N, C-alpha and C positions, 0 to 999 in steps of 0.2 A: 501492498500500499505506499500509495506517494504523500505526504504531508509537507504542506506550502511550508518554507522557511524551517524544518527539520533540522539539526545540530548532530550526528552522530558521534560518540564516543567507539574507536575500534583500538583503541591499544591503551594498557596498562598506565603510561607516561602521559597521556590526554586525560584520564582519568585522575591524574595523581595532580594537574593539574587544575584543575576544580576541586577536588577534595584534598587536603594537605596527611600527611603523615597519621596517625592518631600518634596522644599524645601516651607516657611511657606507661600509666598504669594503666589504660585502655587496652595496649599492642600485649602489653605482660599478663593480662589476666587470667588466661587461659593456664587452665591447670590437666592434669591426665590420672588422678584420681578423684573420688571422693571426698570430701570434709563434712564434719558434723554438719555445720552447718548446710553443706547440700542435702544432707541426712534428713537433717531436719524440715528442709523443704517437700523433699520427694512424701514425707512421712504427712506435711501440709496439703497437700496436693494431690484434689479429683478429676484433674484435664491435663491433655496432652494434646501436641499435635504433633504428628509423626512423620517429617518428609524422607521421600524415596525418588530415585532415579533408577530407571531399568537402562541395560548395556544403550542401547541405540539414542538415550537422551531423556528419552520424553517421562516427565516429571506426576509424582499425586504426594497432597497432603491431606494425608485421615486425620481427624477426632479421635481422642478415646478417651471412656470419662467411667469411672467407677466413685465409691466412696474412699475418701480420703485415705490416701497411706496406699489405694490397688497396688501401685510399683511396689514389688519385689525388691532388697537390696541386699545380696548375696554376700560384697568383698567391697572393697575401695573401688573395684573396675566392672563391677558386674551384676548389671539388673536383670529382670523380666517385667514385661509387663502383658496384663491376659487379653486374649482377644476374645468379645462375649457375641453373641452370634447378630450378623446385622440381613445388609442386603445379599452378602455372597458374591461379590464382584470383588472381592480381595484383591485392588490395583496395588497397596502398598505391598501386598505380599510378593506378590508377581512380582513387583521391580525387583524385591529381594532376590528372589531365585536367578538374576541374572550379572547382581550389584549389590550387594550386600551394606555399602553406605548407607545410615539412617542420619537424620538431624531430627535432634527431639526438642522441645518448649514448654515448660512444665509452667504453669498459671497456680494464682492461686487467688481466688475470688477475694475482689475490691485492694489486691496490690496492683501497686501499674510495675513492678520490676517481676524480672520471669526466669528462668535456672535453664540455659542451654544446654544439652550433652547432644554432641557428634561420634558417632563410631561406626560397629560394624554389625551389624546385625545377622542371625540364624531363628529360625518356624522352627517350631516345637511341636508335637505333636503330643507328646504323653511325657510326664517326668510325676516326683512327689511332690513337690512345689504346688505343682496343680490345686492341692487338695487344701493349700492353706489362700488361695487365690477364691473360694467360694463367696457366693451373696445371692442372699435369699433363695439356697437349696439349686446354684445354676453356677457347677463348675465349668473353667473353658476348656474345648475343643483342640484349643489352642493356643500360644503363647509368646513372644517375642522374646527374644534373649540377646540381650547388647555387651556386646564387648566395648567400655567407655575409652577413647581415643582423646575425647578433648569436652572439658565442662567448664562453664564460665555463667556469671549471672551478668545479667542484662539491665540496664538499667529504663525507667520508664518513659521515658518521653513518648515515645508511640501511642500510650494510654491517658499522657495529660492532654497530648495534643487532642485526641476521640473524644474523651470522656466517655470511656468505655464503660466505666464505673461508676457514671454517675446518674442514678438513676431519673433525675428531672429531666434528661436528655433523652430518655430510651422513646422511642416511637413504634410498637410494635406490629403496630396495622400500617406502617405506612406500604405495606407491603400485602398481598394479598395471603388468606389461610395458607399452611401446607396444601391442604385436602384440595384447594384450590387451583393452585401450584402443579399441584401432581393432576389433576385433569386435564389442564391446560398443555400442559408438558410431556406426561408420561405415561397415565393411562387415562387417551381419549374417551374409550369405549365402559368406561366406569361411573357408574352414577356420580355426583356430587353429592348426594345424602350416602352414600355407603361409604365414600371415603371421608365424610366429615366424621360419620360415627369411627374408622379405622382409627384414627390419628385424635378420638375424642380421645376421654380418660382412662378408658380401656387402653389405651395404646402407650400410656405411661405403666399402669397396673402390669404391664403383663411384658414387659422388657427383659426379665430374666426366668419368662418360662416360656423361651423359643431356645432351639439347637440349629447349628446346619444340617 
């Protein structure tokens, strides 16, 4: 696509002409092992994003959430994330089969700073620690085992700019309901009332009662 007036950056030097080298504190904050503060963060976090890319470069970012502390810490360089049944696309897992590198961002609701972890992942279909990941009777059928290569805390600028945690800025009705989006984009042949019921209260109540 041609955009009039567009000026593209195509080299590292051009990029650094715009963005200077990071300050020493930022450049040197990455670590290779979990600190006790990182462990505390993982204990308090109920949500993370997992970024993956396939061998051909195609990318995916998948949200993962469970009660706070859902990520199991084995030692200073190894963690595991349970996988609950979802839409069965397994885009991220498919990427990992050809490229094990993953990027994780852990959130704590109300906090602007985040914890970032980069490493190499393996898909596990059975392990004794699955018994420690049971939630409401649901034992995960898969888990992601991550060997940490880099870990650091990230500042809150993006959250401050977006005002993400400010309830007075929330506008959940700015978009049509999930049922309407599904009817328009995904399930045109399904009755809207049926979709409203599907995505209603029962949807939340049964999220741990399904398997792949």
